[in-house]
C-alpha positions in Angstrom: 0.1 0.0 0.0 1.3 3.5 -0.9 2.1 6.0 1.8 -0.8 8.3 0.8 -3.2 5.4 0.9 -2.0 4.3 4.3 -2.6 7.8 5.6 -6.1 8.0 4.1 -6.9 4.7 5.6 -5.5 5.7 8.9 -7.3 9.0 8.9 -10.7 7.5 8.3 -10.3 4.4 10.6 -8.8 6.1 13.6 -11.0 9.2 13.6 -8.8 11.9 12.0 -10.9 13.0 9.0 -14.2 11.6 7.7 -16.1 12.7 4.7 -17.3 14.1 2.4 -19.9 15.3 5.0 -22.7 14.4 5.8 -21.7 11.0 4.7 -25.1 9.3 5.7 -26.8 11.4 3.1 -25.9 10.1 -0.4 -22.3 10.2 0.3 -22.0 13.7 1.5 -21.5 17.1 -0.1 -18.2 17.5 -2.0 -15.7 19.9 -0.5 -16.9 19.6 3.2 -15.3 17.3 5.7 -15.6 16.3 9.3 -12.6 16.3 11.7 -13.0 13.4 14.1 -11.6 13.3 17.8 -8.0 12.7 16.9 -8.0 15.0 13.8 -9.5 17.9 15.8 -6.9 17.3 18.6 -4.1 17.5 15.9 -5.5 20.5 14.3 -5.8 22.2 17.6 -2.1 21.5 18.1 -1.3 23.1 14.8 -3.4 26.0 15.5 -1.8 26.5 19.0 1.6 26.5 17.4 0.6 29.3 15.1 -1.2 31.2 17.7 1.7 31.0 20.2 4.2 31.7 17.4 2.4 34.8 16.2 2.0 36.0 19.7 5.7 35.6 20.4 6.5 37.8 17.5 4.1 40.4 18.9 1.1 39.9 16.7 -2.2 40.5 18.4 -5.2 38.2 17.6 -8.6 39.6 16.4 -11.8 37.9 15.3 -14.2 39.1 12.7 -17.6 38.1 11.2 -17.5 35.6 8.4 -20.3 37.4 6.5 -19.8 40.9 4.9 -21.9 43.1 2.7 -21.5 43.2 -1.1 -19.7 46.6 -1.0 -16.7 45.0 0.8 -16.1 42.5 -1.9 -16.6 45.1 -4.5 -13.8 47.2 -2.9 -11.5 44.2 -2.6 -11.9 43.1 -6.2 -13.2 39.6 -5.2 -16.5 40.1 -7.1 -14.8 40.6 -10.3 -11.4 38.9 -10.0 -11.8 36.0 -7.7 -12.5 33.4 -10.3 -11.3 30.0 -11.6 -11.5 29.2 -15.3 -13.7 26.1 -15.9 -14.4 23.9 -18.8 -17.2 21.2 -19.0 -17.0 17.9 -20.9 -19.5 17.9 -23.7 -20.1 14.0 -23.1 -20.3 13.4 -19.5 -20.8 17.0 -18.2 -17.8 16.7 -15.7 -16.3 20.2 -14.8 -12.6 20.9 -14.6 -10.4 23.8 -13.6 -8.2 24.4 -16.6 -5.1 24.9 -14.5 -5.5 21.4 -13.3 -5.6 20.2 -17.0 -2.6 22.5 -18.2 0.6 22.4 -16.4 2.1 25.9 -15.7 -0.8 27.7 -17.3 -0.3 31.5 -17.2 -3.0 32.6 -19.7 -6.1 34.3 -18.4 -8.1 34.8 -21.7 -10.8 32.2 -22.0 -10.6 32.0 -25.7 -6.9 31.6 -25.7 -7.1 28.9 -23.1 -9.6 27.1 -25.2 -7.2 27.2 -28.2 -4.4 25.7 -25.9 -6.7 22.8 -25.0 -7.6 22.2 -28.6 -3.9 22.4 -29.7 -2.7 20.0 -27.0 -5.7 17.7 -27.8 -6.7 17.6 -24.1 -9.7 15.4 -23.4 -12.0 14.9 -20.4 -10.0 12.9 -17.8 -13.2 11.0 -17.0 -14.5 9.7 -20.3 -12.0 11.2 -22.9 -14.8 13.3 -24.3 -14.4 16.7 -26.0 -14.1 19.7 -23.7 -16.3 22.8 -24.2 -15.7 26.5 -23.9 -13.7 28.0 -21.0 -15.8 30.1 -18.6 -14.5 32.2 -15.7 -16.5 31.2 -12.6 -16.6 33.4 -9.4 -15.8 31.5 -6.3 -17.7 33.7 -3.8 -20.5 32.2 -1.8 -23.6 34.3 -1.7 -26.5 34.4 0.9 -29.2 36.7 2.3 -29.6 38.4 5.6 -32.8 39.9 6.8 -35.5 39.8 4.1 -33.5 40.8 1.0 -29.9 42.1 1.7 -27.4 40.3 -0.5 -24.2 39.4 1.4 -21.2 37.1 0.9 -19.3 34.6 3.0 -15.7 35.7 3.3 -13.3 33.8 0.9 -10.4 34.7 3.3 -9.9 36.1 6.8 -7.6 38.8 5.6 -10.0 41.3 4.1 -12.1 41.4 7.3 -8.9 42.2 9.2 -8.0 45.1 6.9 -11.4 46.8 7.7 -10.3 47.2 11.3 -7.4 49.5 10.5 -8.8 52.7 11.9 -9.7 50.9 15.2 -6.3 49.1 15.3 -4.4 52.2 14.7 -6.0 53.8 17.6 -5.6 50.7 19.8 -1.8 50.7 19.1 -1.9 54.4 20.1 -1.2 55.7 16.6 2.1 53.9 16.5 3.2 51.8 13.4 4.3 49.2 12.5 2.0 46.8 14.2 0.9 43.2 13.7 -2.3 41.4 14.0 -3.7 37.9 13.1 -6.9 36.2 12.8 -7.8 32.4 12.8 -11.2 31.5 11.4 -13.4 30.0 8.7 -13.4 31.0 5.1 -15.5 29.7 2.1 -14.9 29.2 -1.5 -17.2 27.8 -4.1 -14.8 25.4 -5.7 -16.5 24.1 -8.8 -15.2 20.5 -8.6 -13.0 20.0 -5.4 -11.1 16.7 -6.1 -8.2 16.8 -3.6 -9.9 15.8 -0.4 -9.1 18.1 2.6 -6.4 19.8 0.4 -9.0 21.8 -1.4 -12.4 22.2 0.2 -15.2 24.7 0.1 -15.1 25.4 3.9 -11.8 25.7 5.6 -9.8 27.4 8.4 -7.3 30.1 7.8 -4.7 31.6 10.0 -3.6 34.9 8.6 -1.2 37.5 10.0 -0.9 41.1 8.7 2.0 43.5 9.5 0.8 47.1 8.9 3.9 49.1 8.1 4.9 52.5 6.3 6.9 52.2 3.1 10.0 53.8 4.5 10.1 51.4 7.4 10.2 48.2 5.4 13.9 48.6 4.4 15.2 49.0 8.0 13.5 46.6 10.4 15.0 45.8 13.7 13.6 42.2 13.9 15.3 41.3 10.6 18.6 42.0 12.3 17.7 40.2 15.5 17.2 36.9 13.6 19.8 37.4 10.8 21.7 34.2 11.3 18.6 32.0 10.8 18.7 29.8 7.7 15.9 29.7 5.1 15.6 27.0 2.3 14.9 29.3 -0.7 13.9 28.4 -4.2 14.2 31.5 -6.3 11.9 31.9 -9.4 13.8 30.4 -12.4 16.1 28.3 -10.3 15.9 24.5 -9.8 18.1 24.5 -6.7 17.1 25.0 -3.1 19.7 27.3 -1.4 20.2 27.7 2.4 20.3 31.3 2.8 20.8 33.3 6.1 17.9 35.7 6.7 20.4 38.6 7.0 21.7 37.8 3.5 18.4 37.6 1.7 18.6 41.2 0.6 22.2 41.6 -0.6 21.9 38.2 -2.5 18.8 39.5 -4.2 16.4 37.0 -3.0 14.1 39.7 -1.5 14.0 43.4 -1.6 12.8 44.5 2.0 13.9 43.5 5.5 10.4 43.5 6.8 9.1 41.2 4.1 12.2 38.8 4.6 11.3 38.8 8.3 7.7 37.8 7.6 9.1 34.9 5.5 11.2 33.9 8.4 8.3 34.0 10.9 6.2 31.8 8.7 9.1 29.3 8.3 9.7 29.2 12.0 6.1 28.3 12.7 6.3 25.4 10.1 9.5 24.2 11.8 7.9 24.4 15.2 5.2 22.0 14.0 7.8 19.3 13.5 7.9 18.9 9.7 10.8 17.0 8.2 13.2 20.0 7.3 14.5 18.1 4.2 10.9 18.2 2.8 10.3 22.0 3.2 11.1 24.6 0.8 10.2 28.3 0.3 9.5 29.0 -3.3 9.1 32.3 -5.0 6.1 33.1 -7.3 6.6 33.9 -11.0 6.8 37.7 -11.0 4.7 37.8 -14.1 1.9 36.0 -12.2 1.7 38.4 -9.4 -1.4 40.7 -9.0 -0.7 44.1 -10.5 -0.5 45.6 -6.9 1.6 42.9 -5.3 5.4 43.3 -4.9 6.5 39.9 -4.0 5.1 36.4 -3.0 6.7 33.2 -1.7 5.0 30.0 -0.6 6.1 27.5 2.0 5.8 24.0 0.4 6.1 20.5 1.9 6.8 17.5 -0.2 3.9 15.1 -0.2 3.5 11.6 -1.6 0.4 12.2 -3.8 0.8 15.9 -4.9 4.6 16.4 -4.8 5.4 19.9 -3.5 2.4 21.3 -1.9 1.7 24.8 -0.5 0.7 25.1 3.1 1.5 28.8 3.6 1.8 31.9 1.5 3.7 35.1 2.3 2.6 38.2 0.3 3.7 41.8 0.0 0.4 43.4 -0.8 1.7 47.0 -0.9 -0.9 49.7 0.0 -3.6 48.5 -2.4 -6.1 47.0 0.1 -6.3 50.1 2.4 -6.5 52.5 -0.5 -9.4 50.4 -2.0 -11.4 50.3 1.2 -10.8 54.0 1.9 -12.0 54.8 -1.5 -15.2 52.7 -1.4 -16.1 53.3 2.4 -15.1 57.0 2.3 -13.2 56.4 5.5 -9.6 57.5 6.2 -7.2 54.5 6.2 -4.0 56.4 6.2 -1.3 57.7 8.5 -0.4 61.3 7.8 -1.9 61.2 4.3 0.1 57.9 3.4 -1.5 54.5 3.1 0.4 51.9 5.1 1.6 48.7 3.2 0.4 45.2 4.4 2.8 42.3 4.6 0.9 39.0 5.0 1.2 35.4 6.1 -1.6 33.0 5.2 -1.8 29.4 6.4 -4.5 26.8 5.5 -4.9 24.8 8.7 -6.7 21.6 7.3 -4.1 21.1 4.6 -1.3 21.9 7.0 -2.7 19.4 9.5 -3.1 16.6 7.0 0.3 17.1 5.4 1.8 16.9 8.8 0.0 13.6 9.4 1.4 12.2 6.2 4.9 13.7 6.8 5.1 12.1 10.2 4.3 8.4 9.1 7.2 6.0 9.6 7.2 2.7 7.9 9.4 0.1 9.7 9.5 -3.7 9.2 8.2 -4.1 12.8 5.5 -1.4 12.7 4.0 1.6 10.9 3.9 4.4 13.4 3.5 8.2 13.5 6.4 10.3 14.8 5.2 13.7 15.9 7.3 16.2 17.5 7.1 16.3 21.2 3.9 18.2 22.1 2.3 17.7 18.8 0.7 14.2 19.1 -3.1 14.2 19.5 -2.8 12.0 22.6 0.0 12.8 25.0 -0.3 9.8 27.3 -1.9 6.5 27.4 -2.4 4.6 30.7 -2.5 0.8 30.8 -3.3 -1.5 33.8 -1.3 -4.7 33.2 -4.7 -6.4 34.0 -8.0 -5.3 35.2 -7.9 -6.9 38.6 -5.8 -7.1 41.8 -6.2 -3.3 42.3 -4.1 -2.5 39.2 -7.1 -1.0 37.4 -8.0 1.1 40.5 -4.5 2.6 40.7 -4.4 3.1 36.8 -7.7 5.0 37.0 -6.3 7.3 39.8 -3.3 8.0 37.7 -5.4 8.6 34.6 -7.7 11.0 36.4 -4.8 13.0 37.8 -2.9 13.2 34.5 -6.0 13.9 32.5 -6.4 17.2 34.3 -3.4 18.6 32.4 -2.7 16.4 29.5 -4.7 14.6 26.8 -4.9 11.0 28.0 -6.6 7.7 27.2 -7.2 4.8 29.4 -7.0 1.4 27.7 -7.4 -2.1 29.5 -8.4 -4.0 26.4 -6.1 -6.7 24.8 -2.4 -7.5 25.4 0.0 -4.8 26.3 1.6 -5.3 22.8 -1.6 -4.7 21.0 -2.2 -1.6 23.2 1.2 -0.2 22.3 0.5 -0.8 18.6 -2.9 1.1 18.8 -1.0 4.1 20.4 2.0 3.9 18.0 -0.4 4.1 15.0 -1.8 7.5 16.1 1.5 8.8 17.4 0.9 8.7 21.2 4.1 10.0 22.8 4.2 8.0 26.0 2.5 4.9 27.4 2.3 4.2 31.1 1.9 0.6 32.4 0.7 -0.1 35.9 1.9 -3.6 37.1 1.9 -5.4 40.5 5.2 -3.7 41.5 3.5 -0.4 41.1 1.3 -1.2 44.1 4.2 -1.7 46.5 7.0 0.5 45.0 4.8 3.3 43.9 6.3 3.5 40.5 5.2 2.7 36.9 6.7 1.8 33.6 6.8 4.7 31.0 7.5 3.8 27.4 8.6 6.3 24.7 7.2 5.9 21.1 10.3 6.4 18.9 12.8 4.2 20.8 10.3 1.9 22.4 12.5 2.0 25.4 10.9 1.8 29.0 12.0 3.1 32.3 10.4 3.2 35.8 9.4 6.5 37.3 7.9 7.2 40.8 4.2 8.0 40.6 4.7 11.3 42.5 7.2 12.5 39.8 5.0 11.5 36.8 3.2 14.8 36.1 6.4 16.8 36.3 8.4 14.4 34.1 5.7 14.3 31.4 5.4 18.1 31.4 9.2 18.4 30.9 9.2 15.9 28.2 6.4 17.5 26.2 7.9 20.9 26.7 11.3 19.6 25.6 13.0 20.6 28.8 14.4 17.0 29.1 15.0 14.1 26.7 13.8 10.6 27.5 17.2 9.2 27.3 18.3 11.7 30.1 15.8 10.4 32.6 
């Protein structure tokens, strides 16, 4: 079985991801998925890394509505420009995004795209039928509030954050630069989502914005503070990933502004903190010709996956002053500082795809077992508690230990099957530590704790258990040092 198939099977069988949802109604609605207990725990861990990381770099969290009036999306350009180009099979009526049929497509004119399809003799992937005309299709989801007010579900969290600029500027006591972030739901009416949780119609974003004046971008103090950090950069037009120090990204012509380079570093630091294999991470620059007319630069953090190759989990964008100028014009509200519109530098994570890629990235295939190797603190379940048998008072002591640890950590209690089977169940979902209560525990007041990666076991006093697990999960001590 291929790695991606093993991960898909594991995700469904062990309660990470189910769907499409609702599955009990004719197979569910394409593009919508349920996150089961273990999947939600893992997604929470990913979200917490992002929240903690942004906060450590002095970004403040906000929360905004997911529904906005039509005028907001007219100002942002989403109503006219937020489109996918679609072609439909004349034989079976299946719809396809043309950029999924033509590698490296840069053309935006529907008629010219149709000519490319004809010239390359591209047929329907499902039935090999002839493909029809190319039509731009807007991805916004529309609804009604009250009796008849037309409104739209946000396709990103970012725009709703931009609208807060006047209030945020006052909150930060009219000092700039300042950073904020938002974690929340967004919606896109994907015409034919076919990549599971990688491309859905409802998803969670974590987006951070640095509001900064143009003259402040080239001299940025935090850029210098982290100047020795290495970034795996793939410049547009190059085929080689280069390890470049943050402090050298400007003089080596990878990037133009210290503040933007710093934002790239922040995003990469968060990905590292999640525990991805560093050899499977790269930061790739967009084709300058593909950038929006207002954008100054854009890089994606990509992780190497089994099914889709290099896959984006985070984008870092230099949006210049476009957004605040647009909303100032349409709302007739001042969005400037001393008659100059601030620029916006942005980090955008997709949480579902990041979580699923982390799950795949963490699968280890051994001769003896397949297991998940999460970084300490990232496993959905922190600790599993096993009584050797459910009698002789072992189960009572195990329950007491479980109840105590469960106040602080995510724990499970399992007394079913052999110890070996219980270990394998926990290995399969990446549980960091398994605790076994045996007959010696009743007299010596200690237990056996097993670590997932080495499978080594040591005995620890029950009174020291909480502190030991806390230190292990927080990386204050290594298991082999106990």
